[in-house]
SERO-4910 file (N, C-alpha, C, O; in steps of 0.05 Angstrom, whole numbers):
BEGIN
 pado doro    nc1    nc2    nc3   cac1   cac2   cac3    cc1    cc2    cc3    oc1    oc2    oc3
  Unk    A   1980   3198   2695   1967   3178   2714   1986   3150   2705   1995   3145   2683
  Unk    A   1989   3136   2731   2004   3115   2730   1985   3088   2716   1962   3091   2706
  Unk    A   1999   3063   2717   1986   3045   2702   1959   3032   2722   1938   3023   2714
  Unk    A   1970   3033   2752   1950   3029   2774   1926   3044   2770   1904   3032   2768
  Unk    A   1928   3071   2767   1905   3089   2769   1890   3088   2744   1867   3097   2744
  Unk    A   1901   3075   2719   1886   3075   2694   1869   3044   2698   1847   3040   2689
  Unk    A   1884   3026   2712   1867   3002   2717   1842   3004   2739   1822   2990   2739
  Unk    A   1848   3023   2754   1826   3026   2774   1805   3045   2762   1782   3040   2767
  Unk    A   1812   3068   2746   1793   3077   2732   1774   3059   2707   1750   3063   2702
  Unk    A   1790   3041   2697   1781   3023   2678   1760   3003   2689   1740   2995   2677
  Unk    A   1770   2996   2714   1752   2979   2732   1729   2991   2740   1710   2976   2740
  Unk    A   1725   3020   2750   1704   3033   2757   1686   3034   2736   1662   3030   2740
  Unk    A   1695   3039   2714   1678   3047   2686   1664   3022   2682   1640   3022   2678
  Unk    A   1681   2997   2682   1665   2968   2671   1642   2962   2696   1621   2950   2691
  Unk    A   1650   2971   2721   1631   2963   2742   1606   2977   2740   1585   2967   2748
  Unk    A   1609   3003   2727   1588   3020   2722   1571   3009   2695   1546   3008   2694
  Unk    A   1587   3003   2679   1574   2993   2654   1556   2961   2659   1538   2953   2644
  Unk    A   1565   2949   2680   1559   2922   2688   1533   2928   2699   1514   2915   2692
  Unk    A   1531   2950   2719   1507   2952   2736   1490   2968   2716   1471   2978   2727
  Unk    A   1492   2972   2688   1473   2985   2676   1473   3015   2670   1457   3028   2655
  Unk    A   1495   3023   2686   1497   3057   2685   1513   3064   2661   1524   3047   2647
  Unk    A   1516   3093   2655   1528   3100   2632   1556   3109   2638   1561   3117   2661
  Unk    A   1576   3107   2618   1602   3114   2623   1605   3143   2629   1594   3158   2613
  Unk    A   1619   3155   2649   1621   3185   2656   1653   3188   2660   1668   3171   2670
  Unk    A   1659   3213   2651   1688   3222   2655   1710   3199   2646   1726   3187   2661
  Unk    A   1707   3195   2621   1729   3181   2607   1751   3194   2596   1749   3208   2577
  Unk    A   1771   3189   2608   1796   3201   2601   1804   3191   2575   1799   3168   2568
  Unk    A   1819   3209   2556   1829   3202   2533   1859   3186   2536   1880   3198   2530
  Unk    A   1859   3162   2545   1883   3147   2552   1882   3122   2533   1864   3106   2535
  Unk    A   1902   3120   2516   1904   3097   2501   1879   3095   2485   1872   3112   2469
  Unk    A   1868   3074   2490   1841   3064   2476   1820   3060   2489   1800   3047   2481
  Unk    A   1823   3075   2519   1803   3067   2536   1777   3080   2530   1759   3067   2540
  Unk    A   1769   3100   2517   1744   3110   2506   1733   3091   2486   1710   3085   2491
  Unk    A   1742   3081   2467   1737   3064   2447   1725   3036   2460   1704   3024   2454
  Unk    A   1745   3028   2478   1741   3003   2495   1716   3003   2513   1704   2983   2518
  Unk    A   1710   3027   2523   1687   3032   2539   1663   3032   2523   1642   3019   2530
  Unk    A   1665   3048   2498   1645   3050   2483   1632   3025   2470   1607   3023   2466
  Unk    A   1648   3007   2464   1642   2978   2457   1633   2963   2479   1615   2947   2475
  Unk    A   1645   2966   2502   1636   2953   2524   1605   2958   2532   1590   2941   2542
  Unk    A   1599   2986   2525   1573   2996   2533   1554   2985   2511   1531   2979   2517
  Unk    A   1563   2981   2482   1550   2972   2465   1541   2941   2475   1518   2934   2480
  Unk    A   1563   2925   2477   1558   2896   2487   1544   2893   2511   1532   2872   2514
  Unk    A   1544   2911   2529   1530   2904   2550   1498   2911   2549   1483   2907   2567
  Unk    A   1490   2923   2525   1460   2925   2518   1451   2903   2499   1428   2902   2492
  Unk    A   1471   2885   2490   1459   2863   2475   1451   2846   2491   1462   2839   2512
  Unk    A   1426   2835   2480   1413   2811   2491   1411   2790   2476   1395   2791   2457
  Unk    A   1426   2764   2481   1427   2743   2466   1409   2719   2472   1410   2708   2494
  Unk    A   1394   2709   2452   1378   2687   2457   1383   2670   2437   1381   2677   2413
  Unk    A   1391   2645   2445   1404   2626   2424   1378   2613   2409   1356   2612   2419
  Unk    A   1384   2605   2388   1360   2593   2371   1352   2569   2382   1363   2558   2402
  Unk    A   1331   2560   2369   1322   2529   2382   1344   2505   2371   1347   2483   2382
  Unk    A   1354   2510   2352   1379   2496   2336   1398   2492   2358   1403   2470   2368
  Unk    A   1408   2515   2366   1434   2517   2379   1423   2507   2411   1439   2494   2424
  Unk    A   1400   2512   2424   1393   2500   2447   1389   2472   2444   1394   2458   2463
  Unk    A   1380   2459   2423   1382   2427   2419   1411   2415   2419   1418   2393   2428
  Unk    A   1426   2433   2407   1453   2422   2403   1468   2425   2430   1487   2410   2434
  Unk    A   1462   2441   2447   1472   2446   2474   1464   2423   2491   1479   2407   2502
  Unk    A   1438   2422   2491   1422   2399   2506   1437   2369   2497   1443   2352   2513
  Unk    A   1441   2366   2471   1452   2344   2462   1482   2340   2472   1489   2317   2477
  Unk    A   1500   2363   2474   1523   2360   2483   1520   2356   2514   1536   2342   2527
  Unk    A   1502   2367   2524   1505   2357   2554   1495   2331   2556   1505   2317   2574
  Unk    A   1475   2320   2539   1469   2287   2543   1490   2272   2539   1491   2250   2551
  Unk    A   1509   2279   2523   1534   2263   2513   1553   2266   2541   1566   2246   2547
  Unk    A   1556   2288   2555   1572   2289   2574   1561   2277   2601   1576   2266   2618
  Unk    A   1533   2280   2604   1522   2274   2629   1503   2251   2635   1497   2240   2656
  Unk    A   1493   2246   2606   1475   2222   2604   1459   2224   2581   1460   2244   2567
  Unk    A   1445   2204   2576   1430   2209   2548   1401   2209   2552   1388   2207   2531
  Unk    A   1386   2211   2573   1358   2217   2573   1353   2246   2578   1372   2260   2585
  Unk    A   1330   2258   2575   1324   2287   2585   1327   2291   2616   1339   2310   2626
  Unk    A   1318   2274   2629   1316   2281   2659   1346   2278   2669   1350   2289   2690
  Unk    A   1364   2267   2658   1389   2270   2666   1406   2293   2658   1427   2298   2669
  Unk    A   1395   2311   2635   1404   2337   2629   1393   2358   2640   1402   2380   2633
  Unk    A   1376   2357   2655   1356   2380   2665   1373   2383   2691   1368   2406   2699
  Unk    A   1389   2373   2705   1399   2384   2729   1433   2370   2732   1446   2357   2716
  Unk    A   1439   2378   2756   1469   2368   2769   1463   2342   2785   1481   2330   2798
  Unk    A   1434   2332   2784   1432   2311   2799   1448   2285   2788   1458   2269   2803
  Unk    A   1448   2283   2761   1460   2256   2752   1490   2259   2755   1502   2237   2757
  Unk    A   1506   2282   2756   1532   2283   2760   1535   2273   2793   1553   2256   2799
  Unk    A   1519   2283   2810   1519   2274   2840   1513   2243   2845   1524   2229   2862
  Unk    A   1495   2236   2828   1495   2210   2827   1515   2186   2817   1517   2164   2827
  Unk    A   1529   2199   2796   1554   2183   2781   1580   2187   2804   1600   2173   2803
  Unk    A   1577   2206   2820   1598   2215   2834   1612   2189   2851   1635   2182   2847
  Unk    A   1597   2176   2868   1602   2153   2881   1613   2134   2864   1633   2122   2872
  Unk    A   1602   2128   2840   1612   2112   2823   1645   2117   2812   1661   2099   2807
  Unk    A   1651   2144   2810   1676   2152   2802   1693   2143   2826   1714   2133   2820
  Unk    A   1687   2146   2851   1704   2138   2875   1713   2108   2875   1735   2097   2878
  Unk    A   1685   2099   2871   1687   2065   2867   1709   2057   2849   1726   2042   2858
  Unk    A   1709   2065   2824   1725   2061   2802   1753   2071   2805   1770   2060   2792
  Unk    A   1759   2093   2825   1782   2105   2827   1796   2086   2848   1820   2081   2845
  Unk    A   1781   2074   2870   1791   2052   2886   1796   2030   2872   1817   2019   2880
  Unk    A   1784   2019   2850   1789   1994   2837   1814   1999   2825   1830   1980   2823
  Unk    A   1819   2025   2815   1844   2028   2795   1868   2029   2819   1890   2020   2815
  Unk    A   1862   2041   2844   1887   2043   2858   1895   2016   2873   1918   2011   2881
  Unk    A   1872   2000   2877   1875   1968   2885   1889   1957   2861   1910   1945   2866
  Unk    A   1881   1958   2834   1891   1940   2813   1921   1947   2815   1938   1929   2813
  Unk    A   1930   1981   2820   1955   1987   2814   1974   1971   2835   1993   1956   2831
  Unk    A   1963   1979   2858   1978   1964   2887   1980   1939   2879   2002   1929   2882
  Unk    A   1961   1923   2870   1965   1889   2866   1988   1891   2844   2009   1880   2850
  Unk    A   1987   1901   2822   2012   1902   2804   2038   1910   2812   2057   1901   2799
  Unk    A   2041   1927   2831   2067   1933   2844   2074   1913   2865   2097   1908   2870
  Unk    A   2056   1903   2877   2058   1880   2895   2069   1853   2880   2088   1840   2888
  Unk    A   2054   1847   2858   2064   1824   2845   2086   1827   2828   2097   1806   2820
  Unk    A   2099   1856   2820   2123   1859   2806   2145   1852   2831   2164   1837   2830
  Unk    A   2138   1865   2849   2160   1861   2870   2168   1833   2882   2189   1824   2889
  Unk    A   2141   1822   2881   2142   1792   2892   2156   1773   2875   2168   1754   2885
  Unk    A   2154   1779   2845   2164   1765   2827   2200   1768   2827   2217   1750   2824
  Unk    A   2202   1800   2830   2234   1805   2836   2244   1788   2861   2266   1777   2859
  Unk    A   2231   1784   2882   2236   1769   2906   2240   1743   2901   2262   1734   2907
  Unk    A   2220   1724   2886   2221   1702   2883   2246   1694   2867   2263   1677   2875
  Unk    A   2246   1710   2841   2273   1709   2823   2299   1707   2840   2315   1688   2838
  Unk    A   2304   1730   2856   2324   1728   2875   2328   1706   2895   2350   1697   2902
  Unk    A   2304   1698   2903   2308   1671   2917   2317   1646   2902   2334   1631   2913
  Unk    A   2307   1641   2880   2309   1622   2862   2334   1617   2851   2344   1595   2853
  Unk    A   2346   1640   2837   2372   1642   2830   2392   1646   2848   2387   1662   2866
  Unk    A   2420   1635   2847   2440   1636   2862   2446   1665   2861   2434   1679   2844
  Unk    A   2464   1676   2877   2471   1702   2880   2493   1710   2857   2499   1734   2853
  Unk    A   2501   1692   2845   2520   1699   2825   2507   1699   2797   2518   1710   2778
  Unk    A   2484   1685   2796   2469   1690   2769   2441   1710   2775   2423   1712   2758
  Unk    A   2440   1721   2797   2415   1739   2802   2414   1761   2784   2434   1773   2778
  Unk    A   2389   1766   2773   2386   1784   2759   2378   1811   2770   2357   1812   2782
  Unk    A   2393   1832   2766   2385   1859   2780   2371   1873   2760   2380   1877   2737
  Unk    A   2345   1884   2769   2326   1893   2752   2334   1928   2752   2339   1940   2773
  Unk    A   2332   1938   2732   2335   1970   2733   2309   1980   2742   2289   1966   2738
  Unk    A   2306   2005   2754   2280   2013   2764   2261   2020   2741   2237   2021   2747
  Unk    A   2268   2026   2717   2248   2031   2694   2238   2005   2687   2214   2003   2683
  Unk    A   2254   1980   2685   2239   1956   2683   2220   1948   2702   2198   1940   2696
  Unk    A   2227   1951   2724   2208   1944   2750   2185   1962   2747   2163   1952   2751
  Unk    A   2186   1986   2740   2163   2006   2737   2141   1999   2714   2117   2000   2717
  Unk    A   2157   1991   2689   2142   1978   2668   2125   1957   2677   2100   1958   2676
  Unk    A   2139   1937   2686   2130   1910   2696   2106   1918   2714   2083   1914   2707
  Unk    A   2111   1929   2737   2090   1944   2754   2064   1956   2740   2041   1951   2746
  Unk    A   2072   1970   2722   2046   1981   2707   2031   1962   2691   2007   1958   2693
  Unk    A   2049   1949   2672   2030   1925   2661   2016   1905   2676   1994   1895   2671
  Unk    A   2033   1898   2700   2014   1881   2718   1992   1896   2733   1972   1884   2739
  Unk    A   1993   1922   2739   1974   1934   2751   1948   1937   2734   1925   1934   2743
  Unk    A   1956   1945   2705   1931   1946   2687   1923   1923   2683   1899   1923   2677
  Unk    A   1933   1898   2683   1922   1876   2680   1902   1865   2700   1879   1855   2697
  Unk    A   1917   1871   2725   1900   1866   2750   1877   1886   2756   1858   1877   2769
  Unk    A   1875   1910   2748   1856   1929   2747   1830   1919   2728   1806   1923   2734
  Unk    A   1839   1907   2704   1824   1899   2683   1810   1875   2696   1786   1871   2693
  Unk    A   1825   1862   2707   1811   1834   2714   1787   1843   2743   1764   1837   2747
  Unk    A   1803   1857   2755   1781   1868   2778   1755   1881   2766   1731   1876   2772
  Unk    A   1764   1899   2746   1739   1913   2730   1717   1891   2721   1694   1891   2728
  Unk    A   1730   1873   2707   1709   1851   2700   1698   1836   2722   1674   1831   2722
  Unk    A   1712   1829   2739   1697   1817   2765   1678   1831   2779   1658   1820   2788
  Unk    A   1682   1856   2781   1662   1871   2792   1638   1873   2774   1615   1872   2783
  Unk    A   1644   1877   2748   1621   1882   2725   1608   1859   2726   1584   1861   2721
  Unk    A   1618   1833   2733   1606   1806   2729   1586   1805   2759   1563   1797   2758
  Unk    A   1598   1812   2784   1588   1808   2805   1563   1834   2812   1543   1829   2825
  Unk    A   1572   1859   2802   1553   1875   2807   1548   1894   2780   1559   1916   2779
  Unk    A   1533   1885   2762   1531   1893   2739   1517   1925   2735   1517   1939   2716
  Unk    A   1506   1929   2756   1493   1957   2757   1512   1982   2762   1509   2006   2758
  Unk    A   1534   1967   2773   1555   1992   2779   1565   2003   2755   1566   2028   2753
  Unk    A   1574   1988   2734   1580   1998   2710   1561   2000   2686   1569   2002   2663
  Unk    A   1538   2000   2692   1516   2002   2675   1517   2035   2658   1521   2056   2670
  Unk    A   1514   2034   2635   1509   2060   2615   1538   2073   2616   1540   2094   2603
  Unk    A   1560   2064   2627   1584   2077   2624   1609   2060   2629   1627   2069   2642
  Unk    A   1610   2036   2618   1627   2020   2619   1658   2032   2611   1677   2031   2626
  Unk    A   1656   2043   2587   1684   2054   2581   1692   2074   2598   1716   2074   2603
  Unk    A   1676   2094   2610   1684   2112   2626   1695   2103   2652   1714   2114   2664
  Unk    A   1680   2081   2660   1689   2071   2686   1715   2059   2681   1733   2063   2697
  Unk    A   1719   2044   2660   1744   2026   2656   1769   2048   2652   1792   2045   2660
  Unk    A   1760   2068   2640   1786   2094   2636   1794   2106   2662   1817   2114   2665
  Unk    A   1774   2108   2683   1781   2116   2708   1794   2095   2722   1810   2101   2740
  Unk    A   1789   2073   2716   1806   2053   2735   1831   2046   2722   1852   2040   2734
  Unk    A   1830   2048   2700   1864   2041   2685   1879   2070   2688   1903   2069   2690
  Unk    A   1869   2090   2689   1886   2114   2695   1895   2114   2727   1918   2119   2735
  Unk    A   1876   2108   2741   1886   2107   2769   1904   2083   2776   1921   2084   2793
  Unk    A   1899   2066   2762   1918   2040   2765   1948   2048   2756   1967   2041   2769
  Unk    A   1950   2062   2734   1977   2073   2723   1989   2092   2740   2013   2090   2742
  Unk    A   1976   2111   2753   1983   2126   2772   1996   2114   2794   2020   2119   2799
  Unk    A   1982   2101   2807   1987   2086   2833   2011   2067   2825   2029   2064   2842
  Unk    A   2013   2054   2803   2034   2037   2800   2062   2053   2796   2083   2045   2805
  Unk    A   2060   2076   2783   2083   2092   2776   2088   2103   2806   2112   2102   2814
  Unk    A   2070   2113   2823   2078   2126   2851   2092   2102   2869   2115   2104   2877
  Unk    A   2076   2082   2873   2090   2061   2884   2118   2050   2876   2138   2045   2890
  Unk    A   2117   2047   2852   2149   2039   2840   2169   2055   2848   2190   2047   2858
  Unk    A   2161   2087   2842   2179   2109   2848   2188   2105   2879   2212   2103   2887
  Unk    A   2166   2105   2893   2176   2100   2923   2193   2076   2934   2212   2077   2950
  Unk    A   2182   2054   2921   2202   2027   2921   2229   2034   2913   2247   2032   2929
  Unk    A   2231   2042   2892   2260   2049   2880   2278   2065   2896   2302   2061   2899
  Unk    A   2265   2086   2907   2282   2107   2927   2283   2098   2956   2295   2111   2973
  Unk    A   2269   2075   2962   2277   2062   2987   2255   2075   3008   2260   2073   3032
  Unk    A   2232   2087   2999   2215   2098   3021   2194   2080   3025   2177   2084   3042
***
C-alpha cells in the first residue's frame, strides 16, 4: 500500500468515527490501529466545562469584546465596533499621509531657502523616520481632536482606538515614503 492509499484509508476510518460508526477493516499499518482506537475513545468523550471554566471563558470574552454581559453573548458587539475600527484606520491613514506631506514639504522648503551649494540632501531613511514621527504626531493630534469633538467615538476603548490609529499611521508613512523615495 502506498502513502496515498494509507491516507485515504485513514481518512475513511476517521470519517466513520466522526459519524459515530465503528472502525472496520483496519489493516496493521504502522500505528494506524492504535491511532484509530484512540480516536474512537476520544470521539465518545463528552466534555462539559466546569462552571469555573465557563466563568473564566466569559471573562476572557468580556476582556476581548466588551465589559458587560450583553456584549459577551453574541457577535453583535464586534459588528457594532467594526465601523469604529474603519474610522480609526482612516484617521491613521490621514495622519500618516499628513506626516509624509509635512516631511516632504519641509525638505522642499529647506531646499528653497538654502542655496544649492549648501543644500542638505536627505537620505531616504532619514526622510522615512521624519515622516513616521510627523505622521505619529499628526495622528495623535487628530485622535485627540476627534476625541474632543466626538467623545462617543472613542468611548470604552480609547487605547485600542489609538493603537489602530498609530499602526495605520506608521504603515501609511512607510508606504508613502517608500513610494516617494523610489519615484512613484
